[in-house]
C-alpha positions as a printed NumPy array, in Angstrom:
array([[ -0.398,  -0.27 ,   0.116],
       [  1.315,   3.659,  -1.02 ],
       [  1.768,   5.792,   2.287],
       [  1.73 ,   9.507,   2.412],
       [  2.601,  11.932,   5.272],
       [  1.098,  15.563,   5.822],
       [  3.413,  17.793,   7.982],
       [  0.329,  20.832,   8.605],
       [ -1.924,  22.32 ,  11.439],
       [ -4.839,  20.978,  12.489],
       [ -8.614,  21.606,  11.843],
       [-10.464,  20.645,  14.911],
       [-13.909,  21.609,  13.059],
       [-12.492,  18.446,  10.706],
       [-12.695,  20.598,   7.374],
       [ -9.121,  21.542,   6.29 ],
       [ -5.2  ,  21.252,   7.521],
       [ -4.616,  17.41 ,   8.91 ],
       [ -8.066,  16.273,   8.999],
       [ -8.694,  17.05 ,   5.854],
       [ -5.46 ,  15.752,   4.343],
       [ -5.449,  12.543,   6.094],
       [ -9.494,  11.705,   4.99 ],
       [ -8.445,  12.786,   1.256],
       [ -5.144,  10.572,   1.215],
       [ -7.821,   8.016,   2.388],
       [-10.118,   8.634,  -0.181],
       [ -7.535,   8.199,  -3.163],
       [ -6.554,   4.453,  -1.133],
       [ -3.34 ,   5.882,   0.656],
       [ -2.399,   5.299,   3.91 ],
       [ -1.929,   8.547,   5.915],
       [  0.256,   9.75 ,   8.307],
       [  0.372,  13.141,  10.426],
       [  2.89 ,  15.346,  12.044],
       [  1.021,  18.058,  13.577],
       [  2.716,  21.705,  13.598],
       [  0.285,  23.513,  15.156],
       [ -3.122,  23.071,  16.739],
       [ -5.736,  25.504,  15.52 ],
       [ -8.593,  26.15 ,  17.656],
       [-10.836,  27.249,  14.17 ],
       [-14.131,  26.039,  13.109],
       [-15.867,  27.39 ,   9.917],
       [-16.389,  30.993,  10.728],
       [-13.406,  31.969,  12.664],
       [-10.013,  31.31 ,  14.207],
       [-10.01 ,  31.461,  17.772],
       [ -6.688,  30.612,  18.602],
       [ -3.315,  28.936,  17.3  ],
       [ -0.553,  26.815,  19.688],
       [  2.516,  25.623,  18.279],
       [  4.121,  22.36 ,  18.782],
       [  7.867,  23.252,  19.932],
       [ 10.322,  22.208,  17.324],
       [ 11.483,  19.166,  19.424],
       [  8.496,  17.569,  19.027],
       [  7.67 ,  18.665,  15.231],
       [ 11.179,  16.773,  14.803],
       [ 10.54 ,  14.296,  17.024],
       [  7.578,  13.221,  15.139],
       [  8.887,  13.05 ,  11.729],
       [ 11.642,  10.639,  13.144],
       [  8.474,   8.335,  14.55 ],
       [  7.043,   7.91 ,  10.938],
       [ 10.616,   8.196,   9.068],
       [ 12.162,   5.143,  10.946],
       [  9.406,   2.995,  10.362],
       [  6.724,   4.137,   7.785],
       [  9.145,   6.058,   5.209],
       [  5.584,   7.578,   2.659],
       [  5.807,   7.83 ,  -0.842],
       [  5.48 ,  10.795,  -1.159],
       [  4.547,  14.529,   1.468],
       [  2.533,  17.291,   1.604],
       [  3.83 ,  20.261,   3.779],
       [  1.127,  22.442,   4.981],
       [  0.773,  25.383,   7.62 ],
       [  3.535,  26.421,   8.981],
       [  3.044,  29.22 ,  10.859],
       [  6.129,  30.982,  12.539],
       [ 10.184,  30.713,  12.033],
       [ 11.206,  28.152,  14.551],
       [  8.29 ,  25.672,  12.962],
       [  9.606,  26.12 ,   9.409],
       [ 13.124,  25.494,  10.334],
       [ 12.411,  22.733,  11.936],
       [ 10.313,  21.083,   9.058],
       [ 13.148,  22.563,   6.705],
       [ 15.93 ,  20.451,   8.895],
       [ 13.651,  17.018,   8.912],
       [ 13.003,  17.271,   5.4  ],
       [ 16.69 ,  17.793,   4.539],
       [ 17.54 ,  14.876,   6.555],
       [ 15.085,  12.33 ,   5.323],
       [ 15.062,  13.407,   1.806],
       [ 11.699,  12.198,   0.961],
       [ 10.437,  11.55 ,  -3.066],
       [  7.708,  13.639,  -4.141],
       [  7.328,  17.254,  -1.342],
       [  4.114,  19.036,  -1.965],
       [  4.306,  22.222,  -0.234],
       [  1.204,  24.645,   0.187],
       [  1.905,  27.678,   1.799],
       [ -1.019,  28.012,   3.613],
       [ -0.932,  31.888,   5.113],
       [ -4.644,  32.059,   5.604],
       [ -7.647,  30.562,   6.818],
       [-10.709,  30.533,   4.261],
       [-12.502,  33.731,   6.399],
       [ -9.521,  35.058,   5.882],
       [ -7.829,  34.909,   8.96 ],
       [ -4.147,  34.745,   9.15 ],
       [ -2.121,  31.1  ,   9.646],
       [  1.158,  32.319,   9.251],
       [  3.185,  35.183,  10.757],
       [  3.565,  37.619,   8.305],
       [  7.219,  38.096,   8.957],
       [  7.911,  34.624,   7.911],
       [  7.252,  35.009,   4.564],
       [ 11.312,  35.415,   3.853],
       [ 11.751,  32.626,   6.066],
       [  9.413,  30.82 ,   3.974],
       [ 10.933,  31.665,   0.912],
       [ 14.404,  30.698,   1.656],
       [ 14.28 ,  27.953,   3.634],
       [ 10.73 ,  26.372,   2.618],
       [ 10.478,  26.717,  -1.015],
       [ 13.371,  24.65 ,  -2.807],
       [ 12.789,  21.605,  -0.982],
       [  9.273,  21.686,  -3.145],
       [  8.341,  19.449,  -5.628],
       [  5.713,  21.547,  -6.06 ],
       [  4.39 ,  24.719,  -4.504],
       [  0.794,  25.664,  -4.361],
       [  0.182,  28.986,  -3.733],
       [ -3.529,  30.33 ,  -4.681],
       [ -3.761,  34.238,  -5.846],
       [ -3.058,  35.598,  -2.718],
       [ -0.198,  33.571,  -1.287],
       [  1.358,  33.645,  -4.893],
       [  1.158,  37.885,  -4.628],
       [  2.508,  37.976,  -0.909],
       [  5.356,  36.361,  -2.468],
       [  6.35 ,  37.689,  -5.742],
       [  4.815,  41.147,  -5.036],
       [  2.84 ,  40.812,  -8.206],
       [ -0.844,  42.156,  -8.638],
       [ -2.359,  39.447, -10.602],
       [ -5.281,  39.982, -12.25 ],
       [ -5.145,  38.268, -15.738],
       [ -3.911,  34.409, -16.834],
       [ -0.882,  35.787, -17.565],
       [  0.123,  37.319, -14.491],
       [ -0.726,  33.955, -13.117],
       [  2.098,  32.957, -15.316],
       [  4.456,  35.549, -14.315],
       [  4.037,  34.615, -10.673],
       [  4.429,  31.087, -11.239],
       [  7.882,  32.12 , -13.328],
       [  9.2  ,  34.14 , -10.131],
       [  8.484,  31.715,  -7.954],
       [ 10.202,  28.936,  -9.611],
       [ 13.139,  30.872,  -9.832],
       [ 13.009,  30.815,  -5.968],
       [ 13.889,  27.023,  -5.941],
       [ 10.578,  25.336,  -6.155],
       [ 10.784,  22.765,  -9.078],
       [  6.992,  23.162,  -9.834],
       [  4.9  ,  25.784,  -9.047],
       [  0.845,  25.439,  -9.258],
       [ -0.509,  29.169,  -8.939],
       [ -4.136,  28.225,  -8.257],
       [ -7.472,  30.484,  -9.966],
       [ -9.585,  29.867,  -7.002],
       [ -9.935,  33.583,  -6.24 ],
       [ -9.984,  34.733,  -9.618],
       [-13.496,  35.499, -11.235],
       [-15.184,  33.334, -13.931],
       [-14.105,  29.744, -14.72 ],
       [-11.193,  28.207, -11.626],
       [ -8.126,  27.735, -13.877],
       [ -4.999,  26.766, -12.014],
       [ -1.482,  27.289, -13.968],
       [  1.244,  24.457, -13.769],
       [  4.643,  25.552, -14.795],
       [  7.322,  23.135, -14.308],
       [ 10.253,  25.12 , -15.165],
       [  9.83 ,  25.303, -19.24 ],
       [  6.235,  24.696, -20.057],
       [  2.482,  25.958, -18.691],
       [ -0.041,  23.756, -18.071],
       [ -3.665,  24.686, -17.269],
       [ -6.684,  23.253, -15.683],
       [-10.113,  24.254, -16.363],
       [-12.795,  24.031, -14.332],
       [-16.32 ,  25.666, -14.313],
       [-16.688,  27.956, -10.458],
       [-18.867,  26.266,  -8.368],
       [-21.655,  28.658,  -6.235],
       [-20.911,  27.646,  -3.1  ],
       [-19.661,  29.411,  -0.053],
       [-18.802,  25.672,   1.595],
       [-14.824,  25.888,   0.395],
       [-13.742,  25.48 ,   3.665],
       [ -9.988,  23.547,   3.41 ],
       [-10.292,  23.323,  -0.729],
       [ -6.633,  24.461,  -0.334],
       [ -5.333,  21.588,   2.066],
       [ -7.514,  18.882,  -0.297],
       [ -6.653,  19.646,  -3.331],
       [ -2.691,  19.787,  -2.199],
       [ -2.992,  16.491,   0.068],
       [ -4.659,  14.9  ,  -3.383],
       [ -1.726,  15.876,  -5.903],
       [  0.382,  14.258,  -3.184],
       [ -1.427,  10.919,  -3.174],
       [ -1.164,  10.851,  -6.953],
       [  2.008,  11.091,  -6.757],
       [  2.428,   8.389,  -4.232],
       [  0.341,   6.11 ,  -6.348],
       [  2.877,   6.866,  -9.279],
       [  1.524,   9.471, -11.391],
       [  3.878,  12.141, -14.001],
       [  3.138,  15.892, -11.641],
       [  0.371,  16.555, -14.892],
       [ -1.43 ,  13.427, -14.281],
       [ -1.126,  14.298, -10.623],
       [ -2.488,  17.706, -10.351],
       [ -5.39 ,  16.623, -13.476],
       [ -6.797,  14.084, -11.32 ],
       [ -6.75 ,  16.144,  -7.854],
       [ -8.268,  18.692,  -9.796],
       [-11.322,  16.609, -10.559],
       [-11.226,  14.905,  -7.582],
       [-11.188,  18.632,  -5.487],
       [-13.646,  19.961,  -7.979],
       [-16.378,  17.327,  -7.135],
       [-15.622,  17.59 ,  -3.508],
       [-16.949,  21.203,  -3.95 ],
       [-19.589,  20.235,  -5.855],
       [-21.123,  18.137,  -3.336],
       [-19.707,  20.343,  -0.247],
       [-21.081,  19.301,   3.375],
       [-23.635,  22.646,   4.151],
       [-22.301,  22.482,   8.242],
       [-21.477,  24.73 ,  10.175],
       [-22.694,  28.735,  10.193],
       [-19.626,  30.09 ,   7.593],
       [-17.777,  28.101,   4.96 ],
       [-18.771,  24.626,   5.104],
       [-16.038,  21.819,   4.805],
       [-15.664,  19.527,   0.715],
       [-17.231,  16.433,   1.139],
       [-13.663,  14.366,   0.509],
       [-15.957,  10.614,   0.579],
       [-18.625,  11.912,  -2.013],
       [-16.78 ,   9.794,  -4.89 ],
       [-15.343,   6.863,  -2.94 ],
       [-19.082,   6.387,  -1.363],
       [-20.544,   6.226,  -5.441],
       [-17.875,   4.656,  -6.833],
       [-15.151,   3.025,  -4.981],
       [-11.956,   3.286,  -5.009],
       [-11.514,   3.763,  -9.428],
       [ -8.198,   5.978,  -9.286],
       [ -5.647,   2.616,  -9.609],
       [ -4.857,   2.498,  -5.956],
       [ -3.76 ,  -1.105,  -5.11 ],
       [ -4.456,  -1.926,  -1.466],
       [ -2.711,  -4.66 ,  -0.389]])
């Protein structure tokens, strides 16, 4: 059975973060493991508080996973502060996993900050060069590059700039734009565009986490980067289309809709 590890913050309401990642791994037939970097008290409406795990404990969680069940792919999500980033970067350099997907989470769906704004430079210096794929949304790409992104050409320009920061592939997600949801993948030479109909719903809590962890699962299953993104785009679109109207704010996506309807159809082998 293929294995995937998520290194991120938790979401006690279950729609984003570690919880969304593990659900997504399971929906793809991949065994999921986790390293919790921060405990986040949040729900569909707000972030109440964040308590970071100590760097020592982050390192020990990584040690526990890698010495026993080495993952086939790793997803890195919320890293709130510089000391968290340093600990995760040190562990990734030590264990050198293949297929690292990094989602530079800066804000919750309700706009609450999940990353210290002063840590962006360290993110670029220490974390971005470790990425086989970096998956910023438009606001995150704007923060990283200083660009104003209003059109597809701006997304391509941002992807090129972020690629020069060291990420081997960059996926700029168009969920915050108008019209169809178009994402731009840049592999250092070529652009790939992924388009889906924009679904009129407020229930999109955890979509970025879900998308990046779906890509991670697909890479663990042996897909190429372009294939992994294409299949993940289809998966997250279905999860949004059948999102759950839970909570008073932005409800969660439906991670298991397709699995419950059709079973595993993506070629996952469970041994």
